[in-house]
C-alpha positions as CSV (number, residue, x, y, z in Angstrom):
1,M,-27.0,34.6,-15.8
2,N,-25.5,32.1,-17.7
3,K,-24.0,28.9,-15.8
4,I,-21.2,26.8,-16.9
5,R,-20.5,23.5,-15.5
6,I,-17.0,22.2,-15.7
7,N,-16.7,18.5,-15.6
8,G,-14.6,16.6,-12.6
9,L,-13.6,20.0,-10.5
10,V,-16.0,19.3,-7.3
11,K,-14.6,15.3,-7.7
12,F,-10.8,16.8,-8.2
13,A,-11.4,19.0,-5.1
14,N,-12.6,16.2,-3.0
15,R,-9.7,14.0,-4.0
16,I,-7.1,16.7,-3.4
17,R,-8.9,17.4,0.2
18,H,-8.6,13.8,1.2
19,D,-4.8,13.5,-0.1
20,I,-3.3,16.6,2.1
21,S,-6.2,15.8,5.2
22,R,-2.9,13.4,6.4
23,P,0.6,13.6,6.0
24,V,2.0,13.3,2.5
25,S,5.4,12.4,1.2
26,K,7.3,15.9,-0.3
27,T,7.0,14.2,-3.9
28,R,3.3,14.3,-3.2
29,L,3.1,17.2,-2.2
30,A,4.6,18.9,-5.2
31,Q,2.7,16.3,-7.4
32,I,-0.6,17.6,-5.9
33,Q,0.5,21.2,-6.0
34,K,1.3,21.0,-9.5
35,G,-2.0,19.4,-10.3
36,V,-3.9,22.4,-8.2
37,K,-2.1,24.8,-10.0
38,D,-2.9,23.4,-13.7
39,C,-6.6,22.7,-12.3
40,L,-7.0,26.5,-11.2
41,D,-5.3,28.1,-14.7
42,S,-7.7,25.4,-17.0
43,V,-10.7,27.2,-14.8
44,S,-9.5,30.5,-15.7
45,R,-8.9,29.7,-19.4
46,I,-12.4,28.2,-19.7
47,L,-13.6,31.4,-18.5
48,N,-11.8,33.6,-20.1
49,E,-13.2,31.8,-23.4
50,T,-16.7,32.1,-22.9
51,G,-16.3,35.6,-21.3
52,L,-18.4,34.1,-17.7
53,K,-16.9,35.2,-14.4
54,L,-16.6,33.2,-11.3
55,N,-20.1,33.0,-10.0
56,S,-21.3,31.7,-13.2
57,L,-20.2,28.2,-11.9
58,P,-22.3,25.9,-10.1
59,A,-22.2,26.7,-6.1
60,P,-20.5,23.2,-5.6
61,S,-18.2,24.1,-8.7
62,L,-17.5,27.4,-7.1
63,K,-17.2,25.9,-3.2
64,A,-14.2,23.6,-4.8
65,Y,-12.4,25.9,-7.0
66,Q,-12.2,28.7,-3.7
67,F,-11.3,25.7,-2.0
68,L,-8.4,24.6,-4.0
69,K,-7.5,28.8,-4.3
70,N,-7.2,28.9,-0.9
71,I,-4.9,25.9,-0.1
72,N,-1.8,26.9,1.9
73,F,0.9,24.3,0.9
74,D,3.0,25.6,3.5
75,A,0.6,24.1,6.3
76,I,0.3,21.0,4.9
77,S,2.1,18.1,7.1
78,T,4.5,15.8,5.0
79,E,5.7,12.4,6.2
80,D,8.2,10.3,4.5
81,T,8.2,7.5,6.7
82,A,5.7,4.1,6.2
83,F,3.2,2.8,8.5
84,T,4.7,1.2,11.5
85,N,1.6,-0.8,12.2
86,D,1.7,-4.9,12.2
87,L,-0.6,-4.9,9.6
88,S,0.2,-3.5,6.5
89,P,-2.2,-0.8,4.5
90,N,-4.3,-2.6,1.9
91,S,-3.5,-6.0,3.3
92,V,-6.8,-7.4,5.1
93,S,-9.7,-8.9,3.4
94,F,-12.5,-11.5,4.6
95,P,-12.9,-14.8,2.9
96,R,-16.0,-15.2,0.9
97,L,-17.1,-12.1,1.7
98,T,-17.4,-11.2,-2.0
99,G,-19.2,-14.2,-2.9
100,Y,-21.6,-13.5,-0.4
101,F,-22.0,-10.1,-1.6
102,N,-22.8,-11.0,-5.2
103,H,-25.0,-14.1,-4.0
104,T,-27.0,-11.2,-2.3
105,L,-26.8,-8.5,-4.9
106,D,-28.5,-11.7,-7.4
107,Q,-31.1,-12.5,-4.6
108,L,-32.3,-8.6,-4.7
109,A,-32.3,-8.4,-8.4
110,Q,-34.8,-11.5,-8.5
111,I,-37.3,-9.7,-6.0
112,D,-40.6,-9.8,-8.4
113,N,-43.0,-6.7,-8.6
114,D,-45.3,-8.5,-6.3
115,G,-42.4,-9.1,-3.5
116,D,-42.2,-12.1,-1.1
117,A,-42.5,-10.2,1.9
118,S,-40.6,-13.0,4.0
119,R,-38.0,-13.5,1.2
120,I,-37.4,-9.8,1.5
121,Q,-37.1,-10.0,5.4
122,Q,-35.1,-13.1,5.2
123,I,-32.4,-11.3,3.1
124,Y,-32.5,-8.1,5.2
125,K,-31.9,-10.2,8.1
126,S,-28.9,-11.9,6.4
127,I,-27.6,-8.4,5.5
128,C,-27.9,-6.9,9.0
129,L,-26.1,-10.6,10.4
130,S,-23.2,-10.2,7.9
131,N,-22.8,-6.5,8.5
132,E,-22.6,-7.2,12.5
133,N,-20.0,-9.9,12.1
134,I,-17.6,-7.5,9.9
135,E,-17.7,-5.0,12.4
136,R,-17.2,-7.5,15.2
137,E,-14.0,-8.8,13.1
138,I,-12.9,-5.1,12.5
139,K,-13.3,-4.3,16.2
140,S,-11.5,-7.4,17.6
141,N,-8.8,-7.6,15.5
142,N,-8.2,-3.3,15.7
143,I,-8.2,-3.0,12.0
144,K,-8.3,0.3,10.5
145,P,-9.8,1.6,7.3
146,R,-6.5,1.9,5.7
147,H,-5.5,-1.7,6.4
148,L,-8.6,-3.0,4.5
149,K,-8.6,-3.9,0.6
150,S,-10.4,-2.0,-1.5
151,Q,-13.2,-4.4,-2.2
152,P,-14.2,-5.4,0.9
153,R,-13.9,-1.6,2.4
154,V,-16.5,-0.7,-0.1
155,I,-19.0,-3.9,0.7
156,R,-18.3,-3.0,4.3
157,G,-20.1,0.5,3.3
158,W,-22.6,-1.0,1.7
159,M,-23.9,-3.7,4.3
160,A,-23.5,-0.9,6.6
161,Y,-26.2,1.3,4.7
162,F,-28.8,-1.1,3.8
163,A,-28.5,-2.8,7.1
164,Q,-30.7,0.2,8.0
165,R,-33.9,-0.5,7.7
166,E,-35.5,2.8,5.4
167,N,-32.1,2.5,3.6
168,F,-33.1,-1.5,2.6
169,D,-36.6,-0.8,1.8
170,S,-35.4,2.2,-0.7
171,Y,-33.1,-0.4,-2.5
172,I,-36.6,-3.1,-3.0
173,N,-38.2,0.1,-4.2
174,A,-35.6,1.0,-6.9
175,I,-35.1,-2.8,-7.9
176,R,-38.9,-2.9,-8.7
177,Q,-39.0,0.3,-10.6
178,A,-35.9,-0.2,-12.3
179,K,-36.8,-3.8,-13.3
180,A,-39.8,-2.7,-15.2
181,I,-38.6,0.3,-16.9
182,F,-35.0,-1.4,-18.1
183,S,-37.1,-4.4,-19.3
184,E,-39.8,-2.6,-21.1
185,I,-36.7,-0.1,-23.1
186,A,-34.6,-3.7,-23.4
187,A,-37.3,-5.4,-25.1
188,S,-38.5,-2.5,-27.1
189,A,-34.6,-2.3,-28.6
190,K,-33.8,-5.9,-28.9
191,K,-37.7,-6.3,-30.5
192,Q,-38.4,-9.2,-28.2
193,P,-39.3,-9.9,-24.6
194,I,-35.8,-9.7,-22.3
195,Q,-35.5,-10.3,-18.5
196,V,-32.9,-7.2,-17.1
197,R,-31.5,-7.9,-13.5
198,I,-30.6,-5.2,-11.6
199,H,-27.2,-4.7,-9.0
200,F,-27.2,-1.2,-7.1
201,L,-23.2,-1.7,-6.0
202,P,-20.2,0.2,-5.9
203,I,-18.7,0.8,-9.3
204,R,-16.9,3.3,-11.4
205,G,-18.7,5.2,-13.8
206,V,-22.2,5.0,-15.0
207,Y,-23.1,1.5,-15.4
208,K,-22.1,-1.7,-16.9
209,I,-23.6,-4.4,-19.1
210,R,-23.2,-7.8,-19.8
211,G,-25.6,-10.9,-20.6
212,S,-26.8,-12.8,-23.1
213,R,-29.5,-12.5,-26.3
214,N,-32.4,-13.4,-23.3
215,L,-30.6,-12.0,-20.1
216,I,-29.2,-8.9,-19.4
217,L,-27.2,-7.7,-16.3
218,A,-27.5,-4.0,-15.5
219,K,-24.6,-2.9,-12.8
220,L,-25.6,0.7,-11.4
221,P,-24.0,3.0,-8.7
222,T,-25.5,2.2,-5.4
223,P,-26.5,6.0,-5.3
224,M,-28.8,5.4,-8.0
225,V,-31.5,4.2,-5.8
226,C,-32.1,7.5,-5.4
227,F,-33.5,8.0,-8.7
228,D,-37.3,8.4,-9.9
229,R,-39.2,6.8,-12.7
230,E,-38.2,9.6,-15.0
231,T,-34.4,9.3,-14.3
232,L,-34.5,5.5,-14.4
233,R,-35.9,5.7,-17.8
234,L,-33.7,8.2,-19.3
235,L,-30.9,5.9,-18.0
236,A,-32.6,3.0,-19.7
237,E,-32.8,4.9,-22.8
238,W,-29.4,5.8,-22.9
239,I,-28.1,2.4,-22.3
240,F,-30.3,0.4,-24.5
241,L,-31.4,3.2,-27.1
242,K,-28.4,5.2,-27.7
243,S,-30.3,7.9,-26.3
244,N,-28.1,11.5,-26.2
245,N,-30.3,12.8,-23.5
246,K,-27.9,11.9,-21.0
247,K,-27.5,15.5,-19.0
248,P,-30.4,14.9,-16.8
249,V,-28.8,11.4,-15.5
250,L,-25.5,13.0,-15.0
251,D,-27.2,16.0,-13.6
252,A,-29.1,13.5,-11.4
253,M,-25.6,11.9,-10.1
254,L,-24.2,15.2,-8.8
255,G,-27.5,16.1,-7.2
256,E,-27.6,16.2,-3.5
257,P,-29.7,13.3,-3.1
258,Y,-27.1,11.3,-5.0
259,Q,-24.2,12.8,-3.4
260,E,-25.4,12.1,0.2
261,I,-26.2,8.5,-0.4
262,Q,-22.3,8.4,-1.7
263,S,-20.8,10.5,1.5
264,E,-22.5,8.4,3.8
265,I,-21.5,5.2,2.4
266,D,-17.9,6.7,2.6
267,I,-18.1,6.9,5.9
268,L,-19.7,3.5,6.7
269,S,-16.9,2.1,4.4
270,G,-14.4,3.6,7.4
271,I,-12.6,6.6,7.5
272,E,-9.3,8.0,9.4
273,E,-10.1,10.7,11.3
274,R,-9.3,14.5,9.6
275,T,-10.2,17.1,12.3
276,G,-8.2,20.2,10.6
277,G,-9.7,21.8,7.9
278,M,-8.7,24.7,6.0
279,H,-10.6,27.2,7.9
280,H,-12.2,25.5,10.8
281,D,-10.9,22.7,13.2
282,L,-13.6,19.9,14.3
283,A,-11.5,18.5,17.2
284,K,-11.7,22.1,18.9
285,S,-15.3,22.5,18.0
286,F,-15.9,19.1,20.0
287,D,-14.1,20.5,23.0
288,R,-16.2,23.9,22.8
289,V,-19.6,22.0,22.5
290,N,-18.6,19.4,25.1
291,S,-17.8,22.0,27.7
292,S,-20.5,23.9,26.9
293,Y,-23.3,21.9,26.5
294,F,-22.3,18.3,27.8
295,N,-20.3,19.6,31.0
296,G,-17.2,17.9,29.4
297,V,-18.0,14.2,29.6
298,M,-19.2,13.1,26.4
299,N,-16.8,10.8,24.8
300,R,-15.4,11.9,22.1
301,P,-16.2,10.5,18.8
302,N,-14.3,9.9,15.2
303,L,-14.4,13.0,13.8
304,T,-13.9,13.9,9.9
305,W,-15.0,16.2,7.2
306,S,-17.1,14.9,4.6
307,Q,-15.3,13.8,1.2
308,T,-17.5,15.8,-0.9
309,F,-19.3,19.1,-0.8
310,T,-22.9,18.9,0.4
311,F,-25.2,21.7,0.8
312,R,-28.6,20.0,2.1
313,K,-27.2,17.7,4.7
314,F,-24.6,19.7,6.7
315,G,-23.6,16.8,9.4
316,H,-24.1,13.3,9.8
317,Y,-23.5,11.0,12.9
318,D,-22.8,7.2,12.4
319,H,-23.7,5.6,15.6
320,I,-22.2,2.0,13.7
321,H,-18.7,3.5,14.0
322,D,-19.1,6.6,16.3
323,T,-18.4,9.1,13.8
324,V,-19.3,12.9,13.4
325,A,-19.1,13.7,9.5
326,V,-19.2,17.7,8.9
327,S,-20.0,19.1,5.1
328,L,-16.8,20.6,3.6
329,S,-19.4,23.1,2.4
330,L,-18.7,24.6,6.1
331,D,-14.9,24.9,5.9
332,S,-15.3,28.2,4.6
333,S,-13.7,31.5,5.5
334,D,-17.3,33.0,5.1
335,I,-18.6,30.3,8.0
336,P,-18.9,31.7,11.5
337,E,-17.5,29.3,14.2
338,Y,-20.4,29.2,15.6
339,V,-22.4,27.2,13.0
340,V,-19.4,24.3,13.0
341,D,-20.3,24.3,16.5
342,F,-24.2,24.3,15.8
343,I,-23.9,21.5,13.9
344,M,-21.2,19.6,16.2
345,Y,-23.6,20.0,18.9
346,H,-26.4,18.5,16.6
347,E,-24.7,15.5,15.6
348,L,-23.9,14.9,19.3
349,L,-27.2,15.0,20.3
350,H,-27.6,12.1,18.2
351,K,-24.9,10.4,20.0
352,K,-26.5,11.6,23.5
353,L,-30.1,10.6,22.9
354,K,-29.9,7.7,20.2
355,T,-32.4,6.7,18.1
356,R,-35.8,5.6,18.6
357,W,-37.4,3.0,17.6
358,N,-41.1,2.2,16.6
359,N,-42.3,-0.7,14.6
360,G,-39.1,-1.1,13.0
361,R,-38.7,2.3,11.9
362,N,-36.0,5.0,13.6
363,F,-37.1,8.5,14.7
364,C,-33.9,10.7,15.2
365,H,-35.5,14.2,15.7
366,T,-37.7,13.5,18.2
367,S,-39.6,16.2,20.4
368,E,-37.0,15.9,23.0
369,F,-34.4,16.2,20.2
370,T,-36.0,19.6,18.9
371,R,-35.9,20.9,22.5
372,E,-32.6,20.5,23.2
373,E,-31.5,21.5,19.9
374,K,-33.2,25.0,20.8
375,L,-30.7,25.0,23.6
376,F,-27.4,26.2,21.5
377,Q,-26.7,29.7,22.0
378,Q,-26.7,30.9,18.6
379,Y,-29.4,28.1,17.3
380,N,-31.4,31.3,15.4
381,E,-28.5,32.8,13.7
382,S,-27.0,29.8,12.8
383,K,-30.1,28.4,11.3
384,T,-30.6,31.4,9.3
385,I,-26.6,30.7,7.5
386,L,-27.7,27.5,6.7
387,N,-30.7,28.1,5.3
388,K,-29.5,30.8,3.5
389,L,-26.6,28.2,2.0
390,A,-28.8,25.5,1.1
391,C,-31.2,28.2,-0.4
392,R,-28.4,30.1,-2.6
393,T,-27.1,26.4,-4.0
394,V,-30.4,25.6,-5.0
395,K,-31.2,28.9,-6.9
396,N,-27.7,28.1,-8.5
């Protein structure tokens, strides 16, 4: 079957979902409704022009289309009043945080392929300490995500993500691979040896390049730490050799590993609780699961739908911010209520059992966890539906 990718459809649906998850002004609601209509009309026109059907869309795009198509605008809350908090939205920053962040990126960029273990450990400990300080400051001053300016907010998420050892190790591995590949390709393009430094950080777009004749700084989006050697090589050829073979790189950015990292960092950056979905309500799901499996004594974490449609990782528990995030792909009329409850139960087990550590590594899915997970009444039925959803996405 022929497939057609409509650029920006998933991103647009994610943005709309975020906008309508909280009360909006009537003016903004009218703008959203018009934007959704225009988007749906554009999809229909493209399909008509190509002679293709809706099932020709890749699974994420099809889910995004169905979400937009089924929005009940009459059910969206409107509110024209401003926040009454003492802190204004988008008003809080942390002194010297940006400077420290840039210094950390520079330190990481200068790690050699051989790697100095003591220096790497020192950088990691510094990130952990900074993350703890940020969270302590936020908690003590009752700072909400909406209060943070955009720059400290994304840095907060970056720090929290790489304060987890396995994620930090993936950064080190990515730096080593990218530096070697980029230096080789850049030298080939410039016809002379050239030093390349890599920063993986929150940026818009695919890359940013600046530098001089002998030194180049390449700024890449944080989730590119998941790229394999071949994708990094194709990216370097795109940047330095002006290659037209861009599709594999863009496909990798739309892929599940990249989107999962981005989604987790978004959660760690701080999100407002969003329980109500188009078809399922996370607050009601929590109440059902808490009553049935935790004797009603589980303290409710922050609950939210993910920022994007994911089809391999259906839930996430962030112990730092005590937040359960459930994939938007499950907020669908064809997903039974008990499947959402199963994901809620799975993530609450992480909250209950906590992470086990061994030699600096964390283990979440222990034998104890697996035993308790199978106590869920519709365990087999839920796993079957989730596996089919994941397999259907892979085939698409």
